[in-house]
N, C-alpha and C positions, 0 to 999 in steps of 0.2 A: 393530543394525548387524551385518553379516556380513563376514568376511574371505574374499575371493574370489580364487582363482587362475585366471588366464587364460593358457593356454600358446600364445600367438600373437604375431605381428608387431603391435605396438601402433599401427602406421600403416595397417593394413588398414582399409578404410572401415567395414565392419560392426563390427570390433573396437573401433575408436575411438569409434563411436557408442555402443556398449554401455558402454565405460569412462566416457564422459562422463555418461550418464544414471544409471548405478549410483553413480558417484562423487558426483553431486549429491544422491543419496538418502542419503548418509552412509556408504555401504559402503566398506570398506578394500580397495583394488584392488592386487593384486600381479600383475605380468606376468612370465611366463617365456618369453622370446623364443627360438624355435627357430632356430638359425643353422647354417650349414655353412661352416666355415673363413672366418668373417666377417673382413673386413679391419678393422684397428684404427680407421682413420678413420671407417668406417661405424658402428662401435660408438659413437664419440664423436658422430657425427651423430645417431643415434637417441636418444642420451641428451640431446642438446642440444634436440631438438624434441619430446620426449615430453610427453604431456598432463599438465596440472597435477593431474589426478585419479589419477595413478599414484603409489601410495605406495612401491612397490618394483619395480625392474626388474632381472631376472637374465637371463643367457644360458644356454641349454641346447642339447644336440645336436638336430639336425633329424631328425624321424622318417623322412624319405625317405633319409637317409644311414645312420642306424642306429636302427631301431625300439627295439632293446634299450637302447641308451644313452639314448634319449629317455625310455623308461619308467622306467629306473633312476633318472634324475634326478627325474622326477615323483614316484615313490614316496618318494624321500629327502625331497623338499620337503613332501609332505603328512603324512609321519610326524613330521617335526621341528617344523613350524610350525602344525599343527592348523588347517588351513583348513576353513571351513564349506562351501564350494562349489568344485568344479572345473568350469570352464565352457569347453569347447572351441567353436570357431567355424568352422573351415575344413575342407576335404576332406582336408587333410594330417594333421590331428590328431584329428578327430572319429571316423574309423573305428578308430583305435588305442585311443582311450579307450573306445569302445563295445565293442570286442573284449575288453578287459580290465576291463570295468565291474564284474564280480563281485568281483575282487580289490581294485580301487580303492575300491569302495563300503564296504569295511571301515574306511576311514580318513576318508572325506569324502562329502558329498552330490554326486551327479553330475547334470548336465543333459544327458541323452542317453537313448536307448532301448537295450534289449538288442540284442546283435549279430545274433541270428537275425532279428529284425524289421528292423533297420537294413539288413542285407545284401540283403533283398528289395527295399527301396525304392531302394537305391543301385545296383542292377544294372539297367541299362536294358532288358535282355531280360526279366528276371523281372517288373519292374513293368509293362511293356507287356502281358505275358501276363495278369497279375493284373487289370489294368484291363479288358482284353477280356472276361475271364470275369465281371466285374461288370457287363457290358453298356455300358461306356463306349466312345465312339468312339476309335480309335487308328489310326495310320498302318499300312498293310500292311508287314509286316516279315519278314525272314529273318535267321538267325544261323548261317551255315554254319561247319563245322569245318575246311574246307580250301578251297583255290582250286578244286579239282575240284567240290566241293559248291556253291560259289558259281556256277560256270559252269552247273551243272545247275538251280539254283533261281532265278537272277536273272530268268528269264522270267516269274516270278509277279508281278514288280513293274513298274510303269510308270516310265519314265525321265522326269526325272532322279531320282537317288537320293542319300541322305545316308548316309555311312559314319561310324559313331560308336563310339568306345571304350565298352565296356559299363560300366566303372567309373572314375569320377574321372579327368579328363584335362585339361580345358581345351580351348579352341578351337584353339590352335596345334598341339598334338600329337594331339588326339583327335577331330577333326572334319574330314571331307573331303566334297566334292560331286563328283558324276560325272554327265555328260550322256550318256555312252556306256558300253557294257558293258566295253570294254577299259580305260576310265578307272576304272571301279569295281574291276576286278581289280587294277590297279596300286595303287590307293589301299588296297585290302584287304591287299596284300602289304606295302606300306610301313608301314601301321599295325601289323599283326601282328608286324613285325620289331622294334618298339621294346621296350625293357626294361620289364618289368612288376614290380610289387610286389603280391603276392596280397592282395586285399581293400582295397588302398589306391589302386592305379593299375594297371588291367589293359587291355592293348592286344590280347592274343590273342583270336581269335574275335570280332571286332567285329560290332556290330549294323548291318544295312543296312535302311533304310526308304525308302519313297517320300517324295519331297520334298513338304512341305505349304506352300503359299503362305500369305500373310497375316501379320498382326502377332502379336507374342508378348504373352501375358497371364500374370499370376501370381496364384495363389490362395495366400495365406499363412496359416499356422495355428500355434496352440500347443495341444497336447493334454496331458492329464494322466491317465495310466492308462486310456487308451482313450476318454476323454471330451473333446469339443471345448470349449475354454475361451475362445479369442479367435481372431479372423480378420480379414483385410483383403484386398481384391482391387485389383489395379493393372494398368496397361497400360504397356508399354515404348514411349513415344512416340519416343525417340531412343536408339539402341543403338551399341555399339562392337564390331565395325565397323557402319557405318550400314546394311549389308545384313542385320544381325541378330546379336545377341549380348547380353552383359550390358547392362542399362539404364544410360544416363548421364543421361537425363531421363525420369522416370516420372510417371504421373498416376493418382490414385485413381479407381476406377470402382465403381459399384454395380450388380452383375450377379448375380442369384440363380443363374442357370444356371452361371456360372463358379464361384461359391462351392460349389454342390452337386456339381459335377464332382469337385473336390478332396476335399470332405468324404466323398463316397461311397467314394473310393479309400482315404483314410486310415482311415475307419471300418472298412473291410474288413481293414486291417492291425492294427486295435486299437492305433493309434499312441500314442506317448508322446514328448513333447518338441516341438521346433520342426520345421517342414517347409514347403517351398515346392513347390507343384505348378505346373510350367511347361507351358503349352499354347499352341497356335496356334488362332486362329479362322479356319477354312477358308472362304474366300469362296465356294467352289463349292457348298457345302451348308449353310453357316452353322452348322457344328458345331465345338465345341471338340475338339481332338485332342491327345493327350498327347505332349509332348516328353521330359520326364523329371521325376523327383522329386529335389529337392535336400533331403536329409534332415538338415538342420542350419539354423543361422541364415543367412539369405541376405545377399548383398552389399549390397542396397538397404535394409537394415534401418532406416536413419535416417528414411526416409520414414514408415514405420509409427510410429516413436516420435514424430515431430513431429506426426503426425495424431491422436495420442491413444491408440494401441494400443501400449503400452510392453512389447513382448514380453520383453526381458531382465528387467525388473522383475517381470513376471508369473511368469517362470520361477523367479526367486529366491524370491519369495513362496511359490510352491507347493512348492518343494523343502524350504523351511525350516518353513513353517507349515501346509501342506496346503490353503491357501485364499488368495484374493487379498485383501490387507489395504488396498489403495488403491482409489480410485475409478477407473473406466475409461469413456471415451467410446465407447460401442458403435456409435453412429450416426455413421459417418464421411462427411463431405461429399464427393461426387464432384467431380472436376475440380481437386483440389489437386495442384500440380506441385512436383517436387523436382529440382534440377539438381546433379550432381556436377561441379564446375568443371574439374578437370584432365582427367578422362575425357571430358568434353564436348568440350574443345578437341582432345584427341588423336584422337577419333573423326572429327572434321571435317578435321583436318590430314592424317591418313592417307588420307582420301578425296579429297584434292586441293582442298578448299574454300578459296577465297581468304581471307586473313586479314581483309580488310575485311568480308567477309560474316559471318565468325565473330563479329567484334566487334559487328556489327549484331544478330546473334542473341542475344548476351549482354546487350544493352541491353534486350531484351524480358524483363521481370521475371517471376520465378516466386515462389510463396509461400515456398518453402524452398530452402536450399542447405547445403553442408557447411562454410561459413565461420562459425566460432563464435569471436567475439572475446573471449568470457569464458574461452576456452582458447587463448591467443594463439600459443604456440610452434608446434603443428602447423598452425594456421590460416595463419600467415605463411609457413610452409614450403610449404603448398599453393598459396598465392598466387605464391610464387617459382617453383614448378614450372609453374604455369599460364602465367606470363609467359615462362618458358624454352621451353615447348612451343609457344607462340604464335610465338616468334621463330625457332625452329629451322627448318632445311630439312626437307622432307618425309622424306628418307631417314634423317634423324637422330632422328625421333620414335621413342621407345622407352620401355619401362617404367623409371621412376625409383625405384619403391618395391618 
């Protein structure tokens, strides 16, 4: 048994999935929840709905508010309590832990790669360039330093284009579409003007790429010191928003070409740890083309776990023992579906889909979902959120977690 520190919101879907699977394996799970001036009622709420597998829940400063305060608290915790593993999950904590991995590793084992490698994968401009040099198909791209450079270079791209923050942003702040040159210029100005945190969230000098039609596919991996240990490939059948984004209903696929695309890229980086390679299958030439690399545990992690590729357990085994001590199903059946209930409802409500049609879609059963009645508190909370979002007016749909 290991004592594992997870510095994350315990209700994030990938974090909760890991807490459950590692807790069931007998590990002791401590959560350090990064918060920014959290209201007292929300503290009580998160305590009231926390997973049964959390042995300890603390609140620490949020890294986006104060990286120093976040790190100081993490260092205090790992010095005082002798944790076996420090396990970050999100784009808010992973880069901070990776950047300070040398110092942190003096006190505990880390599940992340060194920052020099991480920063290559996490920067959309850098990883697109690396993929192209490896002979992998990528969208035509430019990364101008100014509006003047953008005006001079945008003629190289076919419209429409996508304007992306280079480093960690999310769709709301870091992604724009433009069908005309003047729209691209305005989007570039707007995005560049947002506040950046170096290495964590960077909006200046955004990447501009030709828009690639088609559906989004994910190649998912765990590497140990440059060697591939486990993998799974999936297709985002339904996303939020419905036009494209994070998966809310994903399906396993068996596609060697997709698997090899991501493997070639991560082999070239001599990767270590978890990574998700996001691509689109371009229907114009039937080629996978890179969207980005998510150099951490991905949001749809629970599908992998349920299908038999238990990436969190693999990570803990390798960091503690240097090998996998449990059996693993390497042949994953294609066509296995997983639905995230609250996100599924939100994606359809924000798109204006009638409630009756959403309910009809929910009646269509899938093999897996995120309702775990052996862990009742977060499960009933998710059911309550699902009902609430189903009953809300369209303009009231918003994030509850």
